[in-house]
Structures are given as structure tokens and as C-alpha cells.
C-alpha positions in Angstrom: 123.5 124.9 20.9 121.4 127.5 19.2 118.7 128.3 16.7 118.3 131.1 14.2 115.4 132.4 12.2 116.1 132.9 8.5 114.6 135.9 6.7 111.9 133.6 5.3 110.8 132.8 8.9 112.2 129.2 8.9 114.0 128.0 12.1 117.4 126.5 11.5 120.1 125.1 13.7 123.6 126.4 14.2 125.3 123.4 12.5 124.9 121.7 9.2 122.7 118.8 10.4 123.4 116.2 7.7 127.2 116.6 7.9 127.3 116.7 11.7 125.0 113.7 12.0 127.5 111.6 10.2 130.2 112.4 12.8 128.3 113.1 16.1 127.2 110.3 18.5 124.0 112.2 19.4 122.3 115.1 17.6 118.8 116.5 17.5 117.2 118.4 14.7 115.8 121.9 14.9 112.9 122.4 15.3 111.9 119.5 17.5 115.1 119.2 19.4 115.7 119.3 23.1 114.1 122.8 23.5 110.8 121.6 25.1 112.7 119.5 27.6 115.0 122.5 28.5 111.9 124.7 29.1 110.2 122.0 31.2 113.3 121.6 33.4 113.7 125.4 33.7 110.1 125.7 34.9 110.5 122.8 37.3 113.6 124.3 38.8 111.9 127.7 39.1 108.9 126.2 40.9 111.2 124.3 43.2 113.1 127.4 44.1 109.9 129.4 44.8 108.7 126.6 47.0 111.9 126.4 49.0 112.0 130.2 49.4 108.5 130.2 50.8 107.3 132.5 47.9 104.6 130.0 46.9 102.7 130.4 50.2 103.1 134.2 50.4 
């Protein structure tokens, strides 16, 4: 899973979406894929870890 920025500034995925979509069971486009959910879960886990370590109340 990955994204790249072309010289013209456009974000593109690391696979040929049209060809992969014909064969893959699940695929999300770039931009607009699963990135926002990944970031949300990372933030949630970070806050949970801070809370468990006692850092939130320090």
C-alpha cells in the first residue's frame, strides 16, 4: 500500500487501479482510500497508550 506524488503534484497509487480493480476483491482509490481511517486508528492507539502509561495525567 502506498502513494506517490508525480512531478505535476498529483497523488497516484502504487498500482494500476483500473487493471487491479478487475481482479481484486477489494480496492480503494488514491486519493480517498483508507488513509484517513489509518490515521484515525493511529491517533486512537496513541491516545490509549498515553492514557495507560499515565502520561495523560502528568
